[in-house]
Every structure is written in C-alpha cells, then in structure tokens.
C-alpha beads as a LAMMPS data file, in Angstrom:
LAMMPS data file: protein, C-alpha beads

220 atoms
219 bonds

1 atom types
1 bond types

-500.0 500.0 xlo xhi
-500.0 500.0 ylo yhi
-500.0 500.0 zlo zhi

Masses

1 110.0

Atoms # bond

1 1 1 143.751 -300.963 34.134
2 1 1 141.890 -297.720 33.935
3 1 1 139.371 -296.436 36.449
4 1 1 135.855 -296.576 35.545
5 1 1 134.394 -292.739 35.024
6 1 1 131.321 -293.144 37.266
7 1 1 134.065 -293.711 40.143
8 1 1 136.485 -290.538 39.490
9 1 1 133.468 -288.786 39.416
10 1 1 132.046 -290.277 43.368
11 1 1 135.961 -290.111 44.400
12 1 1 137.266 -286.651 43.511
13 1 1 133.921 -284.434 43.157
14 1 1 134.209 -283.595 47.356
15 1 1 138.066 -283.243 47.138
16 1 1 138.132 -280.883 44.300
17 1 1 135.694 -278.784 45.986
18 1 1 137.372 -278.944 48.951
19 1 1 140.693 -277.868 47.641
20 1 1 139.035 -275.230 45.743
21 1 1 137.458 -273.285 48.869
22 1 1 140.668 -273.703 50.637
23 1 1 143.149 -272.682 47.779
24 1 1 140.461 -269.303 47.248
25 1 1 140.648 -268.811 50.893
26 1 1 144.363 -268.887 50.777
27 1 1 144.643 -266.857 47.946
28 1 1 142.236 -264.397 48.001
29 1 1 144.076 -263.013 51.231
30 1 1 140.866 -263.322 53.361
31 1 1 141.493 -265.755 56.819
32 1 1 138.870 -268.268 57.728
33 1 1 138.706 -269.275 61.739
34 1 1 136.220 -272.148 62.265
35 1 1 136.196 -274.982 64.940
36 1 1 138.099 -278.335 64.911
37 1 1 134.926 -280.288 65.090
38 1 1 134.094 -277.860 61.623
39 1 1 137.325 -278.780 60.476
40 1 1 136.749 -282.557 61.111
41 1 1 133.564 -282.267 58.966
42 1 1 135.340 -280.721 56.046
43 1 1 137.930 -282.755 55.794
44 1 1 135.019 -286.358 56.288
45 1 1 133.456 -284.910 53.254
46 1 1 136.337 -284.191 51.137
47 1 1 137.050 -288.283 51.228
48 1 1 133.700 -289.610 51.734
49 1 1 133.986 -290.124 47.905
50 1 1 136.724 -292.524 48.411
51 1 1 134.874 -293.976 51.403
52 1 1 132.365 -294.931 48.943
53 1 1 134.172 -296.413 46.341
54 1 1 136.337 -298.031 48.863
55 1 1 134.992 -299.388 52.450
56 1 1 131.352 -298.446 51.045
57 1 1 132.228 -301.588 48.013
58 1 1 133.792 -303.386 50.325
59 1 1 131.190 -303.988 52.640
60 1 1 128.302 -303.052 51.067
61 1 1 125.203 -304.815 52.529
62 1 1 123.751 -306.651 48.872
63 1 1 120.867 -308.409 50.875
64 1 1 119.616 -304.644 52.085
65 1 1 119.957 -303.433 48.899
66 1 1 118.360 -306.126 47.065
67 1 1 114.985 -305.283 49.346
68 1 1 115.243 -301.415 49.486
69 1 1 117.484 -300.659 46.300
70 1 1 119.204 -297.272 46.190
71 1 1 117.511 -296.173 49.457
72 1 1 120.641 -298.264 51.227
73 1 1 122.730 -295.629 50.465
74 1 1 120.812 -293.357 52.517
75 1 1 121.031 -295.172 55.438
76 1 1 125.074 -295.472 54.661
77 1 1 125.777 -291.793 54.470
78 1 1 123.843 -291.380 57.842
79 1 1 126.036 -293.979 59.093
80 1 1 129.202 -292.198 57.816
81 1 1 128.120 -289.004 58.983
82 1 1 127.435 -290.355 62.395
83 1 1 130.839 -291.552 62.333
84 1 1 132.410 -288.231 61.457
85 1 1 129.919 -286.787 63.700
86 1 1 131.672 -288.863 66.696
87 1 1 134.897 -287.893 65.566
88 1 1 134.222 -284.062 65.694
89 1 1 132.324 -284.036 69.036
90 1 1 135.316 -286.607 70.880
91 1 1 138.145 -284.530 69.180
92 1 1 140.576 -282.205 71.452
93 1 1 138.745 -278.845 71.253
94 1 1 140.795 -276.343 69.491
95 1 1 140.525 -273.641 66.739
96 1 1 141.708 -273.775 63.184
97 1 1 142.696 -270.840 61.114
98 1 1 142.880 -270.558 57.658
99 1 1 144.948 -268.139 55.646
100 1 1 147.535 -267.446 58.399
101 1 1 150.268 -268.419 59.736
102 1 1 151.052 -268.993 63.612
103 1 1 153.655 -265.897 63.799
104 1 1 150.653 -263.893 62.014
105 1 1 147.758 -265.268 64.207
106 1 1 149.931 -264.423 67.961
107 1 1 148.900 -260.947 68.205
108 1 1 145.391 -261.572 67.077
109 1 1 145.126 -264.589 69.956
110 1 1 146.631 -262.054 72.408
111 1 1 144.234 -259.415 71.629
112 1 1 141.398 -261.765 71.767
113 1 1 142.636 -263.523 75.049
114 1 1 142.574 -259.873 76.543
115 1 1 138.881 -259.440 76.125
116 1 1 138.770 -262.848 78.124
117 1 1 141.376 -262.069 80.861
118 1 1 142.374 -258.278 81.022
119 1 1 146.039 -260.005 82.659
120 1 1 146.803 -261.989 79.331
121 1 1 150.807 -262.283 78.371
122 1 1 151.926 -263.843 75.437
123 1 1 155.918 -265.562 74.696
124 1 1 156.558 -264.678 71.269
125 1 1 159.576 -267.244 71.136
126 1 1 157.071 -270.440 71.936
127 1 1 153.378 -269.023 70.522
128 1 1 151.910 -269.045 73.190
129 1 1 149.329 -267.018 75.192
130 1 1 148.639 -267.426 78.923
131 1 1 145.647 -266.309 80.702
132 1 1 146.362 -266.203 84.006
133 1 1 142.958 -265.629 86.041
134 1 1 141.373 -268.347 83.987
135 1 1 144.456 -270.453 84.272
136 1 1 144.645 -271.661 80.500
137 1 1 147.609 -271.271 78.514
138 1 1 147.004 -271.163 74.766
139 1 1 149.221 -272.370 71.683
140 1 1 149.379 -271.404 68.425
141 1 1 150.776 -274.024 65.835
142 1 1 150.925 -275.406 62.428
143 1 1 153.054 -275.209 58.653
144 1 1 153.857 -271.949 57.968
145 1 1 154.135 -273.468 54.313
146 1 1 150.702 -274.018 54.417
147 1 1 149.610 -270.822 56.362
148 1 1 147.386 -272.535 58.750
149 1 1 147.311 -272.369 61.930
150 1 1 145.351 -274.556 64.713
151 1 1 145.142 -273.115 68.327
152 1 1 145.053 -275.479 71.258
153 1 1 145.170 -275.094 75.028
154 1 1 147.621 -277.253 77.576
155 1 1 144.368 -277.661 79.765
156 1 1 141.661 -280.096 78.964
157 1 1 139.455 -277.600 78.459
158 1 1 135.811 -278.928 77.653
159 1 1 133.750 -275.669 78.255
160 1 1 132.049 -274.585 74.878
161 1 1 131.487 -271.407 76.410
162 1 1 135.110 -270.602 76.815
163 1 1 135.736 -271.952 73.030
164 1 1 132.629 -269.950 71.833
165 1 1 133.570 -266.695 73.081
166 1 1 137.328 -267.126 72.133
167 1 1 136.398 -267.947 68.825
168 1 1 134.034 -264.887 68.197
169 1 1 136.895 -262.641 69.451
170 1 1 139.148 -264.212 67.089
171 1 1 137.368 -263.995 64.712
172 1 1 137.302 -259.770 64.840
173 1 1 140.687 -259.608 65.451
174 1 1 142.016 -261.771 62.822
175 1 1 140.118 -259.773 60.283
176 1 1 142.058 -257.136 60.823
177 1 1 145.384 -258.745 59.897
178 1 1 147.037 -258.761 56.907
179 1 1 147.666 -261.194 54.149
180 1 1 150.815 -263.062 53.947
181 1 1 152.929 -262.459 50.984
182 1 1 153.668 -263.425 48.956
183 1 1 149.933 -265.153 48.659
184 1 1 149.438 -268.666 48.923
185 1 1 147.106 -271.398 47.325
186 1 1 147.708 -270.571 43.649
187 1 1 149.408 -274.606 43.694
188 1 1 146.315 -275.994 45.259
189 1 1 143.976 -274.568 42.810
190 1 1 145.611 -275.337 39.950
191 1 1 145.851 -278.952 41.174
192 1 1 142.013 -279.262 42.095
193 1 1 141.560 -277.424 38.611
194 1 1 143.949 -279.770 36.603
195 1 1 142.139 -282.882 38.442
196 1 1 138.594 -281.802 37.580
197 1 1 139.655 -281.070 33.953
198 1 1 140.640 -285.067 34.357
199 1 1 137.514 -285.524 35.947
200 1 1 134.919 -284.025 33.361
201 1 1 137.235 -284.643 30.308
202 1 1 136.733 -288.650 31.143
203 1 1 132.584 -288.255 32.030
204 1 1 132.077 -285.634 28.629
205 1 1 133.944 -288.343 26.752
206 1 1 132.385 -291.339 28.463
207 1 1 129.203 -290.228 29.476
208 1 1 126.971 -293.141 28.495
209 1 1 129.140 -295.352 30.207
210 1 1 129.018 -293.153 33.223
211 1 1 125.170 -292.752 33.276
212 1 1 124.654 -296.542 33.253
213 1 1 127.373 -297.143 35.436
214 1 1 125.704 -294.344 38.190
215 1 1 122.481 -296.602 37.736
216 1 1 124.281 -299.811 38.419
217 1 1 126.298 -298.469 41.317
218 1 1 123.462 -296.839 42.940
219 1 1 120.638 -299.536 42.128
220 1 1 122.309 -303.123 43.157

Bonds

1 1 1 2
2 1 2 3
3 1 3 4
4 1 4 5
5 1 5 6
6 1 6 7
7 1 7 8
8 1 8 9
9 1 9 10
10 1 10 11
11 1 11 12
12 1 12 13
13 1 13 14
14 1 14 15
15 1 15 16
16 1 16 17
17 1 17 18
18 1 18 19
19 1 19 20
20 1 20 21
21 1 21 22
22 1 22 23
23 1 23 24
24 1 24 25
25 1 25 26
26 1 26 27
27 1 27 28
28 1 28 29
29 1 29 30
30 1 30 31
31 1 31 32
32 1 32 33
33 1 33 34
34 1 34 35
35 1 35 36
36 1 36 37
37 1 37 38
38 1 38 39
39 1 39 40
40 1 40 41
41 1 41 42
42 1 42 43
43 1 43 44
44 1 44 45
45 1 45 46
46 1 46 47
47 1 47 48
48 1 48 49
49 1 49 50
50 1 50 51
51 1 51 52
52 1 52 53
53 1 53 54
54 1 54 55
55 1 55 56
56 1 56 57
57 1 57 58
58 1 58 59
59 1 59 60
60 1 60 61
61 1 61 62
62 1 62 63
63 1 63 64
64 1 64 65
65 1 65 66
66 1 66 67
67 1 67 68
68 1 68 69
69 1 69 70
70 1 70 71
71 1 71 72
72 1 72 73
73 1 73 74
74 1 74 75
75 1 75 76
76 1 76 77
77 1 77 78
78 1 78 79
79 1 79 80
80 1 80 81
81 1 81 82
82 1 82 83
83 1 83 84
84 1 84 85
85 1 85 86
86 1 86 87
87 1 87 88
88 1 88 89
89 1 89 90
90 1 90 91
91 1 91 92
92 1 92 93
93 1 93 94
94 1 94 95
95 1 95 96
96 1 96 97
97 1 97 98
98 1 98 99
99 1 99 100
100 1 100 101
101 1 101 102
102 1 102 103
103 1 103 104
104 1 104 105
105 1 105 106
106 1 106 107
107 1 107 108
108 1 108 109
109 1 109 110
110 1 110 111
111 1 111 112
112 1 112 113
113 1 113 114
114 1 114 115
115 1 115 116
116 1 116 117
117 1 117 118
118 1 118 119
119 1 119 120
120 1 120 121
121 1 121 122
122 1 122 123
123 1 123 124
124 1 124 125
125 1 125 126
126 1 126 127
127 1 127 128
128 1 128 129
129 1 129 130
130 1 130 131
131 1 131 132
132 1 132 133
133 1 133 134
134 1 134 135
135 1 135 136
136 1 136 137
137 1 137 138
138 1 138 139
139 1 139 140
140 1 140 141
141 1 141 142
142 1 142 143
143 1 143 144
144 1 144 145
145 1 145 146
146 1 146 147
147 1 147 148
148 1 148 149
149 1 149 150
150 1 150 151
151 1 151 152
152 1 152 153
153 1 153 154
154 1 154 155
155 1 155 156
156 1 156 157
157 1 157 158
158 1 158 159
159 1 159 160
160 1 160 161
161 1 161 162
162 1 162 163
163 1 163 164
164 1 164 165
165 1 165 166
166 1 166 167
167 1 167 168
168 1 168 169
169 1 169 170
170 1 170 171
171 1 171 172
172 1 172 173
173 1 173 174
174 1 174 175
175 1 175 176
176 1 176 177
177 1 177 178
178 1 178 179
179 1 179 180
180 1 180 181
181 1 181 182
182 1 182 183
183 1 183 184
184 1 184 185
185 1 185 186
186 1 186 187
187 1 187 188
188 1 188 189
189 1 189 190
190 1 190 191
191 1 191 192
192 1 192 193
193 1 193 194
194 1 194 195
195 1 195 196
196 1 196 197
197 1 197 198
198 1 198 199
199 1 199 200
200 1 200 201
201 1 201 202
202 1 202 203
203 1 203 204
204 1 204 205
205 1 205 206
206 1 206 207
207 1 207 208
208 1 208 209
209 1 209 210
210 1 210 211
211 1 211 212
212 1 212 213
213 1 213 214
214 1 214 215
215 1 215 216
216 1 216 217
217 1 217 218
218 1 218 219
219 1 219 220
C-alpha cells in the first residue's frame, strides 16, 4: 500500500525544511543560540505535517467543515499553534546551542556568566558554571555526536531578564568559537535532500492526483 503523494507533501515538507536548516548551520561551522521555547516551536513546526495527516485527520470536525469549508483548517492550525505555544511557555527555561558541543560551549558560557557575575567560576569535569552572587548553577549538556548543547540551571529560575541577558552575552561569546572538526551536518542534509527528491518525484509523476487530493483534503 503506497501513500498518496499529497500526504507525503503535507507530512514531509516541514520536516525537510527543519533538517535542511539544522544541517546547513552545522556544516557551515556557524553557531545558533536560541531559547528553549523557540526550539520547541521549531520542533512543533517540523512535525506539523504529521499532525495534520494523523490526529488532524482522525479528529477532523466534518460537521464544522460542512459549514465553514476549508476555513476549518485555519481553526485547527490555530489550535495546534496554541498547544505548541503552551508547551513552549510552560517548559523549563533553557538555552539551546546548535553547531557546538557542550565542551566547546563551556568557555563561552563562563565568559557570559562573568558578564552577569564577576565571581563566576566553572568546573570543567562536570561542565558546570557557578554564579555565587546570583546563587545560580548552570550546566552545559547535550550529545557530542550531533554538536548540540543545552544550557540549563539547577535552580528553577523563571526570571525572563536573567535568561535574556545570558542569551545576549552567550551569543556574543559563542560567535568567537571555532567550528568542530570534522564538520558535521552532511548526513542530515543528505537525508533531507533524499526525502525531498522522493517527494518531488512523486508529486511531479502524479501531479494530477496531487491537485485533486489537495482539493479534496482542504475542502470536505
């Protein structure tokens, strides 16, 4: 049993865009520092297509679609966006760094912490930074194989001002670091291009079915 090309397009296009973005950042040697909330939002976007053809199809409000037509998808998209926003807002505050390993980010993290607390110190064995005046312990964690780092605190710090200042300083300090060698991200780009080639090939070969399938999927 083959999947209809319209469902392949809907499910895989956001995921392909997400993989390509991360792959380009990693293979280019650049570093991207963002918040945990934005990271959750990006993940939510990457799986939005799967949600649309999965739970979206299973719980599709056919009665409402009969009245409002394709506009019901706007309501469903808004509802999904609110769920992702709720997860992002209620998640534990943290910073996410793409393109650098936890070991590489320890020095920039210490330098950024010194901007907030002149007595900050670090423990390189545990990859932790301590800000005594603020009574904050930070740690750099992650998987070296995918050169992604998560900056978290042991204490439940909810103050947006602290994380905002740390984000700004960490971006400045991380920009001066060198890229890991050898460069990673090629496999991620290759997988994204392979999936994209499959999707485009199916869409071009069965373009009439794509048009009809999209019309039927959008307007119930």
